[in-house]
Each structure stands twice: as C-alpha cells, then as structure tokens.
N, C-alpha and C positions, 0 to 999 in steps of 0.2 A: 724168474728162475729159468736157466737154460738147461735143457735136457740133453742127454747124449744123442748125437746125430743118429737117427735110426735108418737113414738113407732117404731118398726123395719121396717118402710116403708109403713104402711097402704096398704098392698098388695091388688091389684085388678088383676083379671085374665087378662093377656095380650094376644095379638094375638100370639106372639111367644110361650108362655106357652101352649096355646091350640094346636098349631101346633105340639109341642113336644109330647103332649098327644096323638094326632092322630098318630104320627109316632110310638110311643110305641105300640099302639094298632095294627097297621099294621104289625110291626115286630113280635109281638106275634102271630098274625094270621098265617103269613107265616111260622114261626118256628113250630107252632103246626101242620100245614098241612104236613110239611116236616118230622117231627118226627113220626107222625102217619103213613105216607106212608112207612117209613123205618122200622117200627116195633119197634122203640125205646120206644115209648109211645103211648098209645091209649086213655089216659084219662087226659085231661087238664081242668077238671071241677072246679079246684080250683078257676079259674077266670071266673066269670059269667057275665060279662059286663064291660070290661075294661074301655070303654069310660065313662060309668056312674060312675064307681068307681073313676077313676082319676079325673074327673071334680068335683065330690062331695068332694073328699078328699082335693083337692086344695081349694075349697070353705070353707071347715071347717078350714083349716089352715089360710086362709085370715081372716075369722071371729074371730078366736082366737087372731090373731095379733091386729086387731082393738080393741077387747075387752080388751086386756092387756094394750094397749095404753090409752084407755078411763079410765080404773081404775087408772092408774098413773096420768093422767091429772085431773080427778075429785078430787083426793086427793090434788093435787097441787092447784086447784082453791078453794077448801075448806080452805086451809091454807091462801090463799090470802084474802078470804072473812073474815076470823077471824081477820087478821091484820087490814083490813079496819075498822072493827067494833071497834077495840081498838082505832084507830085514831078518829073515831066519838065520842067515849066516852070521850076522852081527850078534844075535842073541845066543847062538849055540855052536856054530861050526867054524872051521878054518877056511878062509878064502884062499884061492889060488890066483897068483898073478905072475906072469912071465915065468911060469914053471917053478916058482918058489913059493913055499908056504909062508904066509904072512900072518902074524898073530893080530887079528882084528876081531877078537872074540871076547865078549864081555865076561862070560863065565870063566874063561881061562885067566883073564886079568884079575878077577875077583879072587880066584883061587890062589894066585901068586901073592896078592896083597894080604891074604890071611895066613901066609906062612910066617913063622917066627922071625922077627928081625927085619922083615921086608918093609920098606917105607911105603906109605899110602900115596905119596906124591905121583908115583908112576901110574897108578890107577886113575887118579884125578886127571892127569894129563890125557890119558887114553880116552876117558869118558867124555872129556870136553871135545875131543876130536869126533867121537861117535855121535854126539848130539847134533853136531853140524851135518854129518853125513846122513843121519836119519831124517833131519828136516829137509835136506835136498831130495832124498828119496820120496818123502811124502808129498812134496810139492812138484813132483814130476808131472809133465803134461804130455799128451799125445795130440799132435797137430796143435789145436788151440784149446784143448779140453783138459781139465785137471782129472787125474786118474783116481784120486782117493777122497773126493769130496761129496760122495753120494750123487744125487741128481743135480746138485748145484755146481755143474761142471765149469762154470765161468769164475768160480770162487777159488782162491788158493786154499789148500787143504788145512794148513796149520799156520799158527802165528808163532809166538815165542814158546819154545819147548822148555827152556830152563825154569826150574821150580825149586827155589831154596826152601820151600815149606814142606818138603817131603820128610816123613819120619819113619822110623823102624816100626813095622806093623801097621803103618798108615793105610787109609783107604785110597786105592788107585783112582785118580781123577782124570777127566778128559776135557778140562777147560781150555786146552790148547787148540782143540779141534774147531775149525771154522765152517765146516760143511754141515750136511744133514745126514740122517740115518735112513733115508728112504732107499728102497731097492730100485736099481736101474732095471727097467723091463722093456724088452722090445721083441718083435717077431722076427724069427729067422726065415720063416716061410709062412704060408697061410695057416699052418697048424702047429708050428713049434715056437714056444715062448721061451726066451732066455732071461734069466734073473741073475743080477750081479749085486752082491751085498758087500763087496770089499770097500772099506773106507778107512780113513786115518783115525777114526774113533773106535775101531774094533778093540775088543778086550786084549788081544795079543799085543797090538801096537801100543796101547795105553800102558800095559804092564812093562813093556820094554822101555818106554820113555821114563816111567817112574823109577825103574831099576837104574837107569843111567844117571838120573838125578840124585839118587841115593849115593852113588859113587862120586859124582861131581862135588857134592857138598859133604863129603865124609870127613874132611879135615877137622880135627879137634873134637870129634865125637868120643866121649869117654867109653861108650859101649860099641866100639867100632866093629868087633867081631859079630855082634848081634845084627848090626846094620848091614854088614856085608853078607851075612847069612840070609837075611830077608831079600837083599838084592839078588842073590844067587837063586833063591826060590822063585822070585818073580821072572828071572831070565828063563828058567826051565818052563814055567807056565806059559810065558810069552812064546817060546819056541813051539810048544805043542799047539797053541791056538793058531799061530801063523801057519803052521803046517796044515791044520784042518781047514783054514781059510783058503789056502792054496789048492787043497784037494777039491773043495767045493767049486772053486773057479775053474779048475781043469775039467771037471765034469760038464760044466756049462760050455766050455770050449769044445769038448767032444761032441756035444749035442749040436752046436753051431756048425761044426765041420760036417757032420752027417747031413744036416739040412742043406748045406751048401752043395754037397755031392748030389743030393736028390734034385736040386734045382737044375744042375747041369744035365741030368738025365731027362727031366721034364722038358727042358729047352730043346734038347736034341729031338725028342718025340714030336714037339710042336713044329719044328722045322721040317720033319719028315711029312707031317700032315699038310703043310703048305706046299711042299714039293709034289705031293700026290695030286694037288690041284693043277699041276702043270708048270710050276715055277721052280727055278733052280735054287733060289735063296729067298729068305724073307725080304731082303733089301730090293731084290729084283722084282718081287711081287708088289711091293709098295710102289716102286717106280712105274710099273705097268698100270697099276690102279690109278695113279695120278695122271698118267698119259691118257688113259681111257676116259677118265672123268673130264679132262680138258677137252678132248674130242667131243664128248657128249655136250658140254657147255657151248662149244662153238656151233655145233649142229643145231642146238636149241635156238641160238641167236639167229641162225640162218632162217629157221622156220618162222620166227617172229617177224623178221624183216620181209620175208616172202608174203606173209599174211597181210602185213601193212601195205605192201605194194599192190597186192591183189584188191584190197579194199579201196585203195586210192584209185585204181583203174576203174572199178565199178562205180565209184562216186563221180568220176569225170565223164563217164559214158552216159550218165543219166540225163 
C-alpha cells in the first residue's frame, strides 16, 4: 500500500543526531588542542561555536524538508479541491466555459425531463456524458498519485460506474470504489497534523453516481416521475455533502498554509543564529566547517607521521 508522499521524512532532530553533533564538537576540540600544542596550527578560528552551528544547520535542514513537503502537499490538496468543485457543479450548479453558460447540471436536466411532453432521451444522453466525466474526475492523479483513493494512492479510484441495477428508493451503493476509507495523515511541521478524508467512496460522490445511473437507465420505467424525483433528491443531497467535504478540505489547507508560513519564519530565525556565529549564510558556514575539518585531518596526519619518524630515529640510534 503506497501512502501519500509526506516529503523526505519530516526530519526532527533525534537524540542520536544530537549525540553525534556533540561527538563532532569534542573531536574537533581535542584535535585543535593537539595540533596547537604540536605547532602544526595555532589558529582554528574558522569554527566559532561548533555546537551552535551544527544544531542550527540541522534545524535549517529539517525546516527546509518540512517546507518542501508542505509545498508538494498544498499543491496536491489544491488539485483535490478543484476536482471536488467540479463534482459539485455537476450535481447542482451551472458551469462556465468561454464566458458562456453551459447546461451541465443534472438537477436542471432532470427538471426538464419532468416537464409535460419532454422526451426522456435528452436526459439519458446527458447522463451518459456525465458518468464519463465523473469517472475521469475521480481517477484524477497528482504527479503519480491518485487523489480519491484514500491511502492506496497507487490504485485507481474507481472502476465501472454504470449500474443498471439502481431502483427508485434503492440503497446507495459504493461497489464502484477501488480504494480504501483510511484517512491520509501527515505532519506539516513538528506540531501540526493534517488529516485528509476525501475519497471517491464518500457519501456525496456515491449519491451523485447513483442519481446519474437512475437517469441513464430511466427509459421504459412506468414510474418515471418517481424515479426522476428520487434522482433529484439524491442530487441535492450529493451537492450538500460534497460542499461539506470541500469545506473540511479547505480547513486542512488553511492549517497547512499557516504551518508553512511558520516554517519560513523559523528558518529565517535559524539563519540569523548561524550568522551570529560569524557566518554570512548557512551554506558558507557548512563550507567553512568542511574546510576546517579537512585542515584538522591533514594536521593529524602530519602529527602521526612526525611521531613515526621520531620513533624510527630513536630506534636507529640505539
């Protein structure tokens, strides 16, 4: 089961990582003292507070990883919200295209079909077009992830939507849905959890699919008006439920946006802390740290070689 990409781990500083940072600082201090006393180097001012630098650099990396993941997930949720709105339009509203109002509204088509003397064939034709559009919407992907399949994001959301077994007053079914009903959960930062419940098996979407099928297979029903009345009621319920699902999703999007803004502030503060140690930018600090570490390793090598030569001379002079 493939889960939504949460970004590369939402890194939080672990105890092990902090211990490693402490060990680096201790090793650096010991090496600096050794090299200084041996005359190999008397200036290691390149690193001016290893503990501060390492911790703040780790924090910057963590915040950048969170921010990268939040950007991805915010774009993903925007795409989900757009598709939900298309479903709402199909169930209840008028769509706008090229500044012209187009009738792509199931309730409106049902109302026309219930008018005296109006043939039901027009409704059947429109409903067949709608079922194809709804399937395309529900099988929408973002990058390589399905938007409406719960946590099984590698799975297409829906199979065959057509259902000739629908009946007036029948129980709305969800057999077309191929995903699961698990909530997608991820952290936007170290304290904010985002929960996404949108899936193709939601009540509103199931009601819309059932209503469309009532229209597709309306031909020859002796109780056509009752059938269309039930389809109309389901459309209304579907619209309300999809609106509620959209509102819930938008709340999570707002929480994600707030968390993302907070990350940017924290990242700026961390960079200020690094600058206070005498570095212009985190990248410059990292490069200086690497340079100093390289000098330290070279110096240690020189000490080892000098000790070897000294021991060799002592041995030969015996």
